[in-house]
N, C-alpha and C positions, 0 to 999 in steps of 0.2 A: 246594597246588593239588590238589584232590581229583579233579575230573573231567578227562578227557582233553581235549587241545586238538585240535579238529577241523580237519584240514588238507585244503585243495584244492590238488592239484598240477597246475600248468598247463604243458604241454609234457612230452613223454615221450621225448625224444631222450637223448643221452649224459648231459647234466647233470640233466635232470628225472628220469631213471631212477635215477641215483646218489643224488639227494636223496630220492626216494621210498623207496629202500631204507633210508636213514637214519631217516626217519620211522617206517618199519615196524619197525625194530629198537628204537626208543626207546619205552618203554611209556607215556610221558606224551603221546604223539601218537597220533591215530587218523586215517588217511587216509579221507576221505569221498567223494572223487571224483578222477578223472583226466581231464584235458582235453587233446585234441590235434586238429588239423585232419583228420588221416588216422587211420583205425581201426587200422592195422597195429601201430604202436608202442604205442598205448594198450592194445590187446587183449593183446599180448605181455607188457607190464608187469603188467597186471591178472592174467593167468594166473600169472606168476612170484610175485606177492604174495598169491595165494590167492583172487582174485576180488574186484574192486572196481568200483563204479559208474563208467561211462564217459560222457563228453560230448564233442560236437564243437563246442559253443557255450560260450564263456566266460560270457556273460551268463546263459544258462540254468543253467549249473553253479553260479554264484555265488548265484543266487536259490534254487535247489533245495537246496543243501547248507548254506547259512548258516554258513560256516566261521569259526573263530577265527583261523586263519592261512591266507594264500594264498601259495603258493610259485610264483614266476613264472620259468619257464625256457624261454621262447619266443624267437623272433627279436627283435632289439633294437627294431624299429619298433613293437612292441606293448607294451613294458615300461611306458611312461608311462601309457597308457590303462588297462591292467590294474591298475597300482598305484593310480591315482586312484579307480577304481571299487571296489577292495578296501578302501581306507581309508574311502570313503563308506559301505561296508557294515559298517564297524566291525571290520575284521580287521587283525591284525598282518601284516607282509609280510616275506618273504624274496624278493629279486629278484636274478637274475644280472646281472652287469655288462654294459653300462653301465646306469645307472638310467634314463636317457632319452637322446634324441638331441640335446638341447640343454642348455646350462648353465642357462638360465632355467627350463625345465621340471623339471630335476633339483632345483633349489632349491625350486621350488613343491611338489614331492612331499615333500622333507625337511621343509618348513615345515608341510605338511598333517599329516604323521605326528606332529610335535611338538605341534601344536595339538590333535590328537585323542587324545593320550596313548597312541599305538600305537607298537610297536617296528618299526623299519625296518632290516633288515640287508641290505647289498649283498654279493654273492658275491665278495669279495676273498679267494680261497682261500689265497693265500700268507700271509695274516695268521694263519692257524691252523696253518700248516705248521711243525713243530718245527725242521727244518733251515734253512728260510728265516728263522725267528725268530732262530736262532743266527747266521746270516749277517748279518742286520741288526745284531744286538747287537755282533758283532765289528767290523763296519764303523764303528760309533759310537765305537770306541776308537782309530781310526787317525789322529785329528787332522783339522784342516781346512786347506785345502779338500779335498773328496773328488772323485775322478774315477771315474765309474760307467759301466761298459760292459756292455750287456745286449742280447741278441737272442733271437728265437724264430722261425726260419724253418721253414715246413712244406711239404714236398713232398707234393702230394696228387693223387689221381686217382680215378676212379669216384665213389662216393658222397661221399667227403671233398671232392673238387673241386666236386661239385654243391652241397654245404653251403657251401663257401667262396664260390662264386658267388652263392648266395642271400644270404649275409651282406653281400657287396659291393654289393647293391642299395641299401643305406643307409649303409654305412660302410667305410672302408679298414682294412687289417690293423693299421696303427699306432694307429688309434682303438680298434678292437675289443679287441685284446690289450694295447695300450700302457697302458691304465689300470692294469693290475696292476703294471707295472714302474715307471711314474712314481710310483705310490703308494709302492712300496718306496723309491725315491729320496728322496721327501719324508720318509719315516720315518727313513732313514739320516742325512739332513742336519739335520732339524728346522728347515729354513730355508725362506724364501719364494722361489718361482720368480719370476724377473723378466723373462725373455724366452725365446722358443722359435723355432726355425727347422726346416725340414724339406726333404728331397729325396725324389723318388720316381720310379717308372717304371711305365708300362702295358705289361706283357709278354704280353698275350693279347688277341686279337680277340673272345674269348668274354665279355668284360665290357664294361660301358657305356663309351662314349668319354670320359666325364669322370671315370672311376674308375681307380685304379692299384692293382696287386696287390703292389707292392714299395714300401716306404718306410723312411726313417730320420729320426728326430727328434733334435734337440740342444737341451737345456734348460740354462739358466744360473740359479743361485740367488744370493741376496743375500749369502751368505757366501763367494762365489767358487767354490763347488762346481759341477761340470759333469757332465752325463750324456748318453749317447746310447742310443737304443733302435732296433733294426732288426727289421722283420717283413716276410716275404714269403710268399705262398700260391700254390700251383699246381703243375702237372705239370713245369714247367721249373725249379723251385727246386733249388738245390744242397743236398746233405746234408752238405757239408763245413763244419764250424764253424757248424752251425745252432744250437748251444747255447753261448752265451758269457755268463757271469755273473761279473763281475770288478770289484772295487772297490779303488782305490788311494788312500792318504793319505800324509801326510808320515812317518808312523811305520811304514808297510809296506803290505801288501795282503792281501786275502782273496778267494778264488775258489771257486766251486762247481765241483768236478770232476764232469763229467757222468757219470751212470749210463749205461752202455752200452745203447743201444736199437737195434733193427734198423731202425726207420723213424721219421722225425720226425713222421709223422702219428699215431703211437701216443700216445693221450691221456695215459697214465701218464707218458710221457717228458717231458711239458710241466712237470711239477712234481718228479719224482724226481731225487735227487742221488746221487752216488757217495760223496763226502765233501767236507769243506771243507778247503782248503789255505791255511794262514796263514803269511805271510812277515813277519818283523820287520826293519826297516831299520837298527836300531842296530848300530854297528861298534866295534871295539876301537881301541887307539892305533895299530895298523898298518893300519887301514882295512878290516879283515876283519869279516865278519858275526859278531856275538856268539852268535846263536842259529840253530839249524837250523830249516828250515821244519817246521811242525807239521801233521799230518793229523788232522782231527776226524771221527771215524766217524759217519756218518748212516745206516748200513745198516738200522736198525730203523724207518725212517720209514714212515708209512701209505701205502697205495696211494690211487688216486683216490677210490674209494668211502669209504675210511677218512677222507680229508680232508673229504669232504662230510658225513660223520657228525660230525666235529668242528665244522663250520660250524653244523649244526643243534643240536648241544649248546650252542653259543654263543647261538643264537637262543632256545633254551629257558631258558637261564640269564638272558638279558636280560628275558624275560617274567616268570619266576618271581621274580626279585630286583629287578625294576623298575630295571634299569641305565640310566643316562643315556647315550643313543646320539647325542647332539648332535654330538660330535666325529667320530664315525663317519660321520654324514651329511655334515658339513662336508668331511671328507677325500674322500669319494666325489665330491662336486661339484668339489673342487679338482683331482683327478686327471683328471676328464673335461674340465675347462676347459683343462688343459695339452695334452691330445692333440687336442682340437678346434682349439686355436690352431695346433698343428703342421699339421693338415689345411689350415687357412686359409693357413699359410705356404707349403705346397706349391703350392696353387692360385694364390696371388698372386705367388709368388717373393720375398716380403718377410719379414723377421724380424718377429715379433709381440711387442710389449711387453705384459707381463702386469700391470705396476703403473704 
């Protein structure tokens, strides 16, 4: 591939800025425009990266820049619209999760990308994370069924709480963040989810009456594995045990030992690990454990910007080597299907059967 891939970056917040830095560092990419509704974040990012064209209108930017790649890092309600328009314009796509707000529209976009021969990468950042990849690999050695316990609660105030309230105009925390963790559960089990249920609570009058800012989902797989995921946002959230990542199987368990963070709102703390702790259940003739617990060092893992760099390296590899991403798209739709079913379960009070 001789010529640079022209990239239009849409959204200049935390995620968009991190991805833009990745494109800026990779010589195969050239950023041809930054899009954001407000000028402040766009102008700050442009200045940081040496001066780049800025736009307030996505449609105007798409027509003016004619990109090879569109990187979509906006609020979820715009993802589907921007993805469809980008594919229609002949661009490859990177899009932050979730791909769309409905399963049907997500599948439509996956099908459009495949039909157009364009690459579609959804921002499942844990898939490129070295420590999380090792976590999944070890979990797959623990036998079946698996018990998977995960959460990510975020105490927020000020601009973080403002962002969370904006996100909750269209989706709950267990939908927005949950796609990452149910995706990991599906990778760990390699099994089909069969039913899901959820509980939740509205802990603030600052959000819509039909929205909830705390939720927990429970999913059951056809191999007998079970998993729960908990997520809560807001100034009232506890910072005690906000980070639980623990998998148990017949042969033992593996846990992510949290990297110490001052605040759960710190974006790096959402992915960083201290180490992996592996416990083996095998015992001797006296019923005592044969092996001591093992700590797997993960201290050399990338920071948030580094992980976004790995995601864009993957997108570049997919384009250059024409990698088949049909499984990637299928998995993105599947994880969204699970968390949206959990949302339905909370609203109806009923368990939702997935098969």
